[in-house]
Each structure stands twice: as structure tokens, then as C-alpha cells.
C-alpha angles and dihedrals in degrees: 000000000000106000091199093062096079090047092051090049091050092050091050091052092048091050091052095051123094115261132184132226124204117216128166122223094263092053091048090053092049091051091048095233117185124184137202132194117247118236136187118266140177140193138172117290112289142180129204116239143179111242120201118198104231132220105244093212096089091050091047090051092049093049093045091051091049093050092046090050091049091051092048092048092050091049094048092047090051091048091050091051091049092049092049090050092050092048092049093050109064096319097277089156129052127239087242091057090051092051091049091050091049092050092048092049091050092048093049091048090052091051090049090052091049092050091051092049091047093052093046096046093049102037107022139248097287095058093039091053094044115122109266093236092053091045091052091051090051092050092049091052091049093049092048090051094240093118137028135204122224133194108220117198121180121245111243123355109343127222104249091203096054111121106205114209102167142004140211123210123210100221124216094259097047103265122120123236130191122242130196118233109229094182148287119306119231094228142002135221089257091058094248118129093240138092139100135238113229133192123204143160109279099227105145093344119116131172113282097034118126121212139175114249136188115217113207117209140179127266138052111006124249112241130201145113116309108232112194116238090235090062094062120091128179119229133157090357094303137099116243141180130194119229121194107233094172142359091283104015125093121185119207111218130185113243119226106175122207092192141002124227132179088255096049143288129316109228137174134210136016086034114081134189112261095032117124118236131191110252097169125040099022090130089058090053090052089053089052091050093047095049114102116255112248110257093020124126091256090053093046092051090065091063 
């Protein structure tokens, strides 16, 4: 058995617990701390999701195959009608030519049906039923790199009844960006029949990137405490915020958002309305927490 495993688990639990930092007024001024008062907030029901930026090539191939099949089916139907007309008018076409035209029309119609099923089974009903002109504009924007498609799959067990109407992407550098919901996907990479297809401005996004998304649905709103984005700091793989619990005391709390909004994150306990949270200088507080305590083993090892 690995003897380091219990130690690693203990360190993880200690890192996730709330800790407090003491700073006098002069130190707070030097660090440039600024605080804001937390207030209640609400938004429509949401669920957090993992959003993968998709390569547009498979969609482009599926649409091209559909359009080629549609063109071939139209041409073979026209040829069948012409052959039938010639045969009916003075026999200017043979019975064999008619049979060949019928066979070609049937084969092209079967390929068209297969292309429609392939597009629908891979990309969902909404994209398959999209008007051809709009679908072509979407494909052009994807090929130019102006827009991207994302597959959004909820974290944990999803609510099968959730009707998603909009989405918010947490971009690589911390800002939020809106995304349009194109429709529900017929299947996900996990095998569950859930997931949504999103469209967004490309910006810094390229195929293969993985983001966190918030899917906004319809129904009873989600309520909580609105935590400003500027209050959140990343450390040791977790999100944290510092709450002032006294004139010189700042408590570091792990942030577990229930929803994301353009103004910040909705969170629950232990955050409470009326509490004051650090919105400027939180990174400096992390540096203070991470610094070795004088006289500790870590400090002595530097000697």
C-alpha cells in the first residue's frame, strides 16, 4: 500500500477547508484591498456543463453529402420524368431506358434518405430541420473561423426535463461569453441521451478546447448570494473567495457555484447576504496564505 496516499488525502482536505488570515489596517492598505457587500441574486434554472469546441469538418461533410444527395435525387427524378414523357409520346425512349431511370431515381432517393438520417442522428433534429439557407450561412461562418460549435454535456446527472434557452461560456481568461443554443443533441460522448449544441463567436476558441458552460433553462429561478467575479481567485486547483469576518480577519472560503451570471456567480452557504468580500487584492491574500510561517519547517529548510 502506498504510505503517501493518506498524507496526500489529508493535505487535500486541509486545502479545501476554510482558513483565516489576519492583516492590520496598514497591511490591508499596502495590499490595496477593496471590499464589496454581498447581496441576494437569482436567475432562471441552470446546470453546469462541460463544453467541447468541435471540429467543423464532420458537420461540413455531413451537409455536403446531404446537398449532393439532394442534387442527385432531383436530377434522377427529372430524368425519370423525361424518359416517361418520351416513352408516352411516340415511343422515343425504350422500356429498358425507363427501367434504368427508375432504378437510378430509387437509388438516389435512398442515398438522400441515408444522408438525412446521418445528419439527424449525429447533429440532432434542430440542425437537421434548419432552413438550408441558414444552415449554409452557419457552415460558412464555421469554415471562415468566425464562429465555433460546442458540445455541452451537463456535469453529474442531468435533468431530462430542462429546456435550455441560452448558455454562458467561461472563457480561458476568466471572462464570460454568451452562446446560442442550436438544439439538443441526440447522444453524448458518455452514452447518455442528453447534451446541447451551442454556437458562439470564435474569439480565442479553437477545436479541441474544453470550457465550463452554464446552461440556462426555463422554470422556477435559482436563488443564492451573488459573488462578484472579481472576488474569485484560483489556488491549488480550487476557486476561493475571501470574506471579512472582522476588521483585520479574512476568511478564505471555497466557492461552489450553483449558477453563473454576467455579474458573477450565484453561491450558497457559507456565503451570506450582507457579508463583505474582497473584490480587489485577493491574489495578494493568497500569496500571504502560501508564504511559509516564520519558524516553521518550510522556513527552516531554506537556511
